[in-house]
C-alpha positions in Angstrom: 23.6 2.7 -3.9 21.7 3.2 -7.1 22.3 -0.4 -8.2 20.7 -1.6 -4.9 17.8 0.7 -5.4 17.2 -0.6 -9.0 17.4 -4.2 -7.6 14.8 -3.3 -5.0 12.4 -1.8 -7.6 12.9 -4.8 -9.9 11.6 -7.1 -7.2 8.4 -5.1 -6.7 5.1 -5.8 -8.6 4.6 -2.2 -9.4 7.9 -1.8 -11.2 8.0 -5.3 -12.6 9.1 -5.7 -16.3 10.4 -2.1 -16.5 13.6 -1.6 -18.3 16.7 -0.6 -16.3 17.0 2.8 -17.9 13.3 3.5 -16.9 14.0 2.5 -13.3 17.0 4.7 -13.3 14.9 7.6 -14.6 12.2 6.9 -11.9 14.9 7.0 -9.2 16.2 10.3 -10.5 12.6 11.7 -10.1 12.1 10.2 -6.6 12.7 12.0 -3.3 14.1 10.4 -0.2 12.2 10.5 3.0 13.5 9.5 6.4 11.3 9.0 9.5 12.0 8.1 13.0 9.9 5.4 14.8 6.5 6.8 15.7 6.4 9.4 12.9 3.7 9.2 10.2 4.3 9.0 6.5 0.7 10.2 6.3 -2.5 10.1 8.2 -5.9 8.9 7.1 -7.8 11.6 5.2 -4.7 13.5 4.4 -4.5 14.7 0.8 -2.9 12.1 -1.5 0.4 13.4 -2.8 2.7 10.5 -3.6 3.4 6.8 -3.3 6.3 5.4 -1.2 8.7 2.5 -1.6 10.1 1.4 1.8 13.9 1.0 1.5 14.5 0.3 5.2 12.6 -0.1 8.4 9.1 -1.2 9.3 5.8 0.6 9.2 2.2 -0.1 10.2 -0.9 0.6 8.2 -3.6 1.8 10.6 -7.3 2.4 10.2 -9.2 4.6 12.6 -12.6 3.5 13.8 -14.7 5.0 16.6 -12.1 6.0 19.3 -9.4 3.5 18.3 -6.8 2.6 15.8 -6.6 -0.8 14.2 -3.6 -2.4 12.6 -4.3 -3.6 9.0 -0.8 -4.9 8.2 2.9 -4.2 8.6 5.1 -3.0 5.8 8.7 -4.1 5.3 11.6 -3.3 3.1 10.5 -3.5 -0.6 6.8 -2.8 0.1 5.1 -0.1 -1.8 2.2 1.9 -0.3 0.1 5.0 -1.2 -0.2 4.0 -4.8 -3.9 4.7 -4.8 -2.9 8.3 -4.5 -1.4 8.2 -8.0 -4.5 6.6 -9.4 -7.5 8.3 -7.8 -6.2 11.4 -6.0 -8.7 10.9 -3.1 -7.7 11.5 0.5 -5.7 8.7 2.2 -7.8 5.7 3.2 -5.5 4.8 6.1 -2.5 6.0 8.1 1.0 4.7 7.8 3.3 5.1 10.8 6.9 4.1 11.2 7.3 1.3 13.7 11.1 1.5 13.4 13.3 4.2 11.8 12.4 4.2 8.1 13.9 5.3 4.8 11.7 5.5 1.8 11.5 6.8 -1.8 8.6 9.1 -2.6 7.1 9.4 -6.1 4.6 12.1 -6.8 2.2 12.2 -9.8 4.3 14.9 -11.4 7.3 12.5 -11.2 5.4 9.8 -13.1 4.1 12.4 -15.6 7.7 13.1 -16.5 8.1 9.4 -17.3 5.0 9.6 -19.5 6.5 12.5 -21.4 9.7 10.5 -21.8 8.3 7.0 -22.5 4.5 6.5 -22.7 4.9 2.7 -23.0 6.9 2.3 -19.8 4.5 4.7 -18.1 1.5 2.6 -19.2 3.3 -0.5 -17.8 3.6 1.1 -14.3 -0.1 2.1 -14.5 -1.1 -1.4 -15.4 1.1 -2.8 -12.6 -0.5 -0.5 -10.1 -3.9 -1.5 -11.2 -2.9 -5.2 -10.8 -1.6 -4.5 -7.3 -4.7 -2.7 -6.2 -6.8 -5.5 -7.6 -4.7 -8.1 -5.8 -5.3 -6.2 -2.5 -9.0 -5.9 -3.3 -9.2 -9.6 -3.8 -7.4 -10.1 -0.5 -9.8 -7.8 1.3 -12.8 -9.5 -0.3 -11.5 -12.8 1.0 -11.1 -11.4 4.5 -14.5 -9.9 4.4 -16.0 -13.2 3.2 -14.3 -15.1 6.0 -15.5 -12.6 8.6 -19.0 -12.8 7.3 -18.9 -16.6 7.3 -17.7 -16.6 10.9 -20.6 -14.3 11.8 -23.1 -16.6 10.1 -21.7 -19.6 11.8 -21.8 -17.8 15.2 -25.4 -16.8 14.6 -26.3 -20.3 13.5 -24.7 -21.7 16.7 -26.5 -19.2 18.8 -29.9 -20.1 17.2 -29.2 -23.8 17.8 -28.3 -23.1 21.4 -31.4 -21.1 21.9 -33.5 -23.9 20.5 -31.9 -26.5 22.8 -32.3 -24.3 25.9 -35.9 -23.6 25.1 -36.8 -27.3 25.2 
């Protein structure tokens, strides 16, 4: 079981390039969490307390707006979520709900602090990897925002053109 978990972590950007002994230590610190379909890992605005690594199942990242919930993306085995909690300690920016029964590893800030005490270089590598992952997601969000804005601009331009043609 531990070998499969190490392989899972090795394939993730946040744990990339970490030594096997470090991954073993991280796994020793982690806590297992099992959720049934429909249960929440956390809800938007909850206090940030850990990051999760999805070992099995499927989950949905959901953002609340007005009276509705909107799907941002799905998470599958091997996805990591909640890492911003270990970086900024702000409340959760979205909810994550199990779509199917899920098993996950949970890592709290104190767990990573123990890694810092043991091996500051490997700790720094995880921090840099988390920063890269957050930046990758920010770039993706920027691209989506840009495309949405361009679609709005095109739609407004089409509307203006139609208005001109109707007026003549």
